[in-house]
N, C-alpha and C positions, 0 to 999 in steps of 0.2 A: 849477104855479108855477115861474117862472124865477128862478134866483139868479145873481149875478155875483160874481166875485172882484175885490176892489179894495184899494187901500192908502189910508189916511187919514193924511196927514202933519200933525202938530200941533206948534205952537210955543207954549209957555206962558211968558208974561212976568210974569204976576200970580200969585204963589203963593197968594193968597187964593181963587183959582178951582180949585185942585187937588182939593179935597174934592168939589166939585160935578162936576168932570170925571171923577173916579174913580167917582162914583155913576152917571153916564151910561154909562160903560164897563161897569160891573157890570150895569146894566139891559139892555144889548145883548149881554151876554156869550155867549149861546148862538150868536151869529153870528160871534164873533171867533175867528179861527184862531190868531193870535198877536199879541204886543205887545212892543215894544222901547222902552225909555226911556233917554235919555242926559242926565244933568244936565251942563250946560255952565256950570260955576261961574264961569269967567273972565268970561262975558258975563251971568251971573245969569239964565239961561233954562233951560228944559227942552225937549228935543226928543223927541217920541214918534211912533212909527209903529205903525199898527194894520193888520194884515191881516184882511180880513173877507170872508165868503162869505154873501151875503144878497140878498133881492130889492132891486131898484133903489130903490124908495121907502124901504126901511128904511135903506139906506146914505145916501141923501140926507137923511133925517130926522136921523140921528145926526150927520152932518157939519154940518148946519145948526144943531143944538142946541149942538154944541161951539163953533162959530164965534160964537155969540151970548154966550158966557161972556166976562166982562170980562178983557181982557189975554190972550186966547187966540185964535189963528188956526188955521184948518184948511183944507186943500186935499185933494181926492180925485182919485186916478188910477185909472181903470177898466181892467181887462184885457179882452181879447176872449173870455175864458172864461165862457160862459153855459151853465148846466145846468138841465135840467128836473127838478123834484123831485116 
């Protein structure tokens, strides 16, 4: 199985979606390398970046689920680092 390293950038505008977002991140936790969250209080948003090492379909599934949350947007940037496991 091949895994890729990627970054998922997340902007949270609806605080009501935070609980479900955290639940999704917990569900995919075994693939997450690291996470950084920045509350931007002046603009009333949260900015989160997730570093992940997982199969392509797992990364796409997580990003898609995050993007479907109300008031949450997500974009993924993939590295060229592909590993056989």
